[in-house]
N, C-alpha and C positions, 0 to 999 in steps of 0.2 A: 271287508276288504275295499280299499280305495281304488278307483278307476285310474288306469294309466291315461295321461293326457291325450294320447293318440286316439283313445276311444271316444273322446268328446267330439262334438260337431265342430265344423270349421268356424262357426259363429262364436262358440264358447272359447275355442283356442285362440282366436284372433282379437277378441275384445280386450280393451284395456280398462282397468278400473278407474273411476273418477279420481284424478289427483287432488282436486279440491276437497272432496269428502275424505280422502285418505289422510291429508294433512290435518284436517279438522278433527278426525277421529284420534290421531296420535296426540294432538294437543289436549283433547279432552281426557285421554287416558293419563297423560302426565298430570293434569289438574286433579283428577280423581285420586292420584297417588300422593297428592299433597304439594305438588310443585306450583309455584306462582307463575302461571303461563299467561302471556299476552297474546291473545288470539286475533289475528287479522285474516284468517283463512276463509271463514264461512261467509257466503253472500246472503246473509240473513239478518234482517232488521232486529235490533235488540229491544224493540218495542213489542208490547203485547198486542194481540188483535183487538181492535176497538170494541168497546163493550156492547154497542148496539148490534154489531155483527154476531158476537157470541150469543147474545140474548135471542136473536132470531133463529139461530141454529138450535139453541136449547128449546125454544118454543116448538120448533119443527119436530124435535125428538119427542117432546111431551105430547105432541099432537099426532103421533104415530106415523110420521114421515120416515119410515124405516124399511120400506119395501123397495123393489126395483123401480128405478126411474126410467123414462124413455132414454134410449141409447144416446141421442144427441144432447140430452139435457132437459130439465123441466121447462115447459113452455114459457112460464113467466120470466125466467132468467134469460132464455134465448131472446125473447122480445125486448127485455131491458137492455141487453148487450147491443142489439140492433139499434135501439133508440139512442144509446150512448154514442155510437159511431156517427149517427146523423147529427146529434146535438153538438158533439165535440169537433167534428171534422167535415160535416156536410156530406158524409158518405152514406148513400142509400143502399142498405142491404136488407134482405128479407130474413126473418127469424130462421127460416129453413137453411140459410147459408151459414148459420152459427152452430158450432159443435162445442160442447163443454166436455172436457176430458179430465182424467185424474192426473193433473199437473201439466204445466207448460212444457216440460220435457217430453211427456207423452204426446202432446199436441204436435210438437216438432217432428217426432218420430213418425207418427201416423201420416203427417203431411208428406214426408220424404217417401214413405212406403206407397202413398197414393200416386206419387208422380214418377218415381225412379224405378227403373228395371235394372237387372244385372248388366253391368258394362256401361251404363250411363255415367256421365261425369257431372260433378257438382263443384262449382267454384265457391271456395270458402276463403274470404279475406282473413289473414292472420295479422295481429293476434285474434284468436277466435275463442268462443266458449268451448270448453273441453269436450262437450258431448257431441258437437256437430259431426266431427269426423267419424266417431264410432257409430252414430246413427246411420250415416251414409254407408259405411261398410256393412252394417247389419242388413241393409236393403240390397246388398250385392253391388252397389254402385261404387264409384271411384272418386274420392275427394281430391280436388286440385287446389292447392294452396297458393295464395298470392300474398306475399309479405308487404304490409303497409305499416311501416314502423314510425317512430317519432319524427322522422324527416318529413312525412306527409301528414303529421298530426294524427296518425293511426287511422287514416281514412283512405280508402281505395279511390284511385282515379280512373276515369274512363279509359285512358290508354292502357293502364295496368289490366283492367278487365278485358279489354279487347284482345290483348296479347295472350290471355289465359284461355280464351274460348276456342274449342275445337268442334269438329262435326258431331262429336259425341256429347257435347255439353247440353244438359237438360235443365239445370237449376242453378240459380245464384242465391246464396244465403247472405242476407244483410241484417245487421243487428245494431240499431241506433235508438237510444243511447246504448253504448257498448259495454258488455262484459267481455274482457277484463279492463278496458282502458278508460271508460267513462266518456269516450269521444262521441260527439253528436254530429251527424251530417246535416248541413244546411239543405233547404229545399232545392236550391240551385244545384248543389252537388248531387243530390239524389236524382233530380230530373235528368242530369247528364248520364248517370249510370243506368237509369231505367231506359233511356233512349237507346243505349247500346244493347241492353237485354232484349228490348222489343225488336230491334233490328235483326237479332239472331234468334228470335222466337223462343226465348227462354222463359221459364217460370221464375218467379222471385218469391222466396220465403222471407218475409219481413218480420223478424223477431222484435216485437215492440213491448216486451215485458216491463221495461223501465220507462215507458212513455211519459209518466207523470213525475218522474224524478229528474227535474231539470233545475239549473241554477243560472244566475246572472242574466235573467231575461231571455234565455235561449228558447227558441220556438221549436216545437216538435212537428215533423212532417211524416206522413205515411204515403208510400208510393201508390197505394191503391186510390188515392184522391187526385192523382195528376190528370187522368183522362180515362175514358171508357176502355181504351185499349190497355192501359196500365192496370185497371181494376180487373180485367179479364185474365191477366197473367200473374196477379199478386195474391198470395195467401198470407194473411195476417195471423201471426201467433202472439198471444198475450196471456194474461192470467191475473190472478189475485194475490200471488205470493209476495211480491216485492212492494207494491204500492200500498197494500192494506195489512202488511205484516201477517200474512196468512200462509207462510211457507209449509206448515204441517197439514194444512187443509187439503192440499193437492187438488187444485182447481185451475186448469188451463183452458184457454179458449182458442178456437180457430174460426176465422171469418174468411170464406173462400168462395170463388165462383161455384155455382150450383153443382156442376158435375164432380168437382173435387170435394166439395162438402159432403155430397152423397157417398163418395168413395171412402172418405175419412170415417163417416158414421158406420159404414158397413164393416170396415176394418176394426173399428172399436167394438162393434157388436160381437165379433168373434174373439176378442182379446179381453178387454176389461169389462165388457157389457155397458157400464155407465159409471160416471163419477158418483161419489158418495151422495146419496139422496139428501140427507138432512144438511150436509155441508153446503149444498147449492142454495138453500134458503138463507144461509148466512151471507153468501155472495150476493143474493138478490137484495138483501138489506143494505149492503155496501153501495149498490147502485141506486136504490130507491130513496134511502134516507140521506140525501145529498149533503145537507148542511152538517150533520154529524160526521159524515165521512170526510168532508172538506176540512173540518176543524182538526180531525185526527191527522190527516195528511199534512196539514200546515205545520203542526207540531213536529212531526217527523222531519219534514223538509228543513225547518229551522235548525234542528239539531244536526242533520246531515251536512248542511251548508257550513255551519260553524266548524264542524270536524274536518270537512274537506279543506277549508282554508288553512286551518291550523296545521294539519298533517302536511299539506303541500309546502307551506313555509318552512316547517321543521326539516322536511326531507331535503330541501334545496340548501339548507345550511350545512349539510353533511358533506365534507370533502369527498369527491368521487361519485356522488349521486347527482343526477339531473332528473327532474320530474316535471311533466307538463300538467297544467291544471285541468282536471276533468270538468266537463260541462253537464254531465248527467250521471245517472246510476249512483253507486256508492263505492267506487273503486278508484285508486290511483295506481299507476303502472310505471314506477321509477326505473330509470336506466342505471344498471349496476355494472355495465360491461368494463368499466375502468379498473375493476378489482382483479380481473384476470381469472376469475373462478367461473366454472359452469354454474348457471343459476340454480340447478338442483343441489349442487354441493354447497353453494352459498346458503340456501334455505335450510338444508340439513344441519349445517354447522350453527346457523343462527338459532335454530330451535334447541339444539343440544347445549350450546354454550351460553346463550342468553335467554332461553325460554321464550322466544318470540316466534310465533307461527305465521309464516307467509307462504304463498304458493309460487313456485318457480316459473319463470316466463316460458321455459321450454314446454310446459304443460299446455300452454296456449299457442304454441307454434312460434314463439318469439324468444329466442335465446338472448341472454344479456339483460333481462328485465325480471322484476318480481311483481306480483299483485298483492296489494294491501287493501283490505276492505275496511272502510270507516263506518260500517254499520255496527259499531260497537261503542262502548262507553268512552266519554272524554278521558276518564281516568286511565283506562287501558291504553288509549291512543298516546297520551302523554308519557306514560311509563314505557310503553313499547318503543316509541321513536327514540327515547333516551337510550334504551338498551341497544337499539339498532346503531345509533351513533357511536356507542362504545365499541360495538362489534366491528364496525367499519374502520374505526381508528386503529384497532388492533391489526387489521388486514393491511393497513398502509405503512405499518412499521417495517 
């Protein structure tokens, strides 16, 4: 006998399933049924994990690395992550400030749980990654959205942040490069936002999962590097999924001030225990075998950049669509508001009528847009954008 919904917890009743995963699942089901689907929904590189990373994991398995690992992660990996932040950004952190978790999503959630109590407010710039609001709600906190649309380049301004802060505000979430827009904050823009956050004694969750996926010579900046005061209030979340094509490995990282790192580790000890032991040795190889990793990343970035430019140009050729050129990640976020359809209806019809899978902007808190991932093949992109143009032409008649 199935349970009545009212018998479920408030967490289960109020959670919303991931729209991106739902669209991707529907597209895959159609493809399995024989349909020719062009999938732009999944934020997942179409490249395989580099061979040296897989080999290190296989060697760990063969060597018996199949038991529990320390809750915060294996010591060599935590040390390598600390070394990476020093080498890349001049940020000095101890290995004890590094926590390895089963996925960047879980790293975000544990960070929110460590900082937020019921009733606390969290400022989330929109468009936002679909999981932020749900994580905040699962912590009993309250998401406060601030829309930063294409008029501001999808970037929050200090004035917009200041207006959103209340006495209950505890945390600001920043994601640069951004999912879903590909927008990247400049150092000056971030410094201005962090100044506001520090003035109001906020913590900042800086989601840097796309930190290495940058184009056109754009530089990456982490708020934790700005000052000692900023470092004391910034929690960096990142991981291996996007940069190293390791989405299925489920390895996220948190770099935090010591008290928060300790809290995150304690929360993890009572939930997942630890990230998969042998997978961590693959991640260690990604950081230690730098030349091989750099070559694999360069190959992916070359392809992503080519696809980014092609898709951007083709989208802007479609009457009724305008699209800004992303500077990072592997998404474009075109404006489709001129067609007069709700973005969810637009995407539903696009999949049904043209077999093109995209995610509606309302899933990211931004009605009138859709997200297209170019982490897919050139062939699919070319075919998919042609179908999108045909679909839009039909709407204009």
